[in-house]
N, C-alpha and C positions, 0 to 999 in steps of 0.2 A: 743532797742528790742535785746533778747538774740539770740545767735547763733542757739540754738536748734529751737526757733521760726521761725528764717529766713530759716532754713534748712527745716523744716516741710513745710513752704509756698512754698518753690521753689519745693519740691517734689509734693506738691498738684496742684501747677500750672502745672508742666511737665504732671502730670496725666489727668488734665483737656485738656492740649494742645494734648497729645497723643490720647485721646478719639475722638477729633475732625478731626484727621487725618486719612487716609485709613491704614489698616495694612501693614506691610512691606512685599514686594514681597517674597513669599515662606514661610512666617512665619505661616502662618495657617497649612501649611502641616506638618512642624516640630513640631508645638505645639500639633497637634493631636497625632503625634507619641509619645510624651512624654509631657504631659501637665504640670507636675510639674517643668521640665527643662525649658519649655517655659514660664511659669509663673514668673520664677526666671529670664529669660534672659529679660523679659518685664519690670519687677520691676527695674531690673538693667539699662535698657534703660532710664526709666523714672528717676531714680535717679541719674545716671550719665550723661545723655544726648547725649549718642552716642550707636549705634547699637551694642549690646554685641554679634551678630553673625559675625559682621565683625571688631571686636576687638579682641585682645589677652590679656590675663591675665597671669601673672606669680606671684606665691606666695612662695617666697623662705626663708626657714628656714636658719638662719646663727648662728654661735655660739653665738654672742652677741645681738640675736634679730631676724631680717629678713628684707626682701623687698618685696613690692608690685610694680609690674610693669603692666601698661595698655598702649597698643599702638594700632593705627588703622592699620589694615592689608595692606592698601594702602595709597597713598597720599590722604590727606584730610586736609587742613588747619583749616578749622573750627572745625572738629572734634578734631584734634590735641590741637587746643587752648582750647576746651571744657575739654577735659580730663586733661590738666595741670591745668585748673581752679578747677576742681573737686579734684584731688590729694592735692591741697593746702588746700582747704576747708576741706576734711576729715582729713588732717593731723592736723588742728587747732582744730577740733572738737575732734579728739582723744587725743590730748594734755589736753583738758580739762575733759576727761573722758566720752565724750559724743558718745556712739557707736549706736545711733538711726537709721543711715543710714544702716548700715549692717543688723541691726534687721529687718528694713523694706524690703531691697532686699530679705533677706532670710526667711522672715515671722516668725521669731522666734529668741529667744535671741541666740547670736552666742557664742559658747564655746570659754573661755578665756577672753571674753569682761569684765566680772565682775571684774575679778583680775587686768585686765589691767586698768580698772577706778580706781579701789582701790589703784594701785601702780602708778598711773599716774605720780607722782613726780619723779619716778626712770625710766621713760622712756622718751626717745626723738625721735621726727619725724622730718625728714628733707626732703623735696620735692625738686627733681631736674628733669630738663627737658630731654627727650630722643628725638630722631629724629621725631617719630611720636606719641609721648604721654609724659608719666612722671613715676617717680618712687617714692615711698614713702619709705624712709629707717627708720627702727625702730630699735633703739638701747637702750640697758639697760645692767648695771652691776649687776642687781639684779637677783638672780636664779629664785625667784617666778615669776618675771615679764617675764623674758625669757621663762619659761614653758608655760605661759599663751599665749604669742606671738606665740609660736610653735603651741598650741592647736588652736588658731585663724586661723593660716596659713593652718594648716591641714584641718581643716573644710572648708576654702575656697577652697583649691584645690579639695576636695571632691565634694562639692556641684556645683562648677563652671566647674567640670569634665577635670581638668587638670592633668597631669601626676605627678608622685612622684617628678621628677625633678623640679617641679612647672611650666612646660612649657604646653601650651595647646595641646591637641591631636589632 
């Protein structure tokens, strides 16, 4: 079975399981204040397996690519393990040129991903553990790939509402 199919099945299972559970405390008020962001956060929860409101993303552009970090805001060993698994999975998918998961979370094609898929042989992805999560280091020596990586990270920062430094506000 292909990774894309496994990924899709995982997301669909998470969606089904999410529908069977009551909403997260306070999420209805946040969603009503900004439904588009609430839907993004909900799809992110389904795709990543952790509450996006109690986790922190960073999307840092670097001269040779960039870094994505995701950590739980507090101690949560199950959530930390889930993040580490998720980051390994997306690193493997991205290396194969598969950007379906960001497309699902953002409900559209994510800028930079078409070039990143096309230039995948010029990009490496390395996952490392962090105290409450993991990071995905994206590296390339190819200027076109680096530009696409920076587009991808800039879009992520904007859509996930994190500051220019890449840190959550």
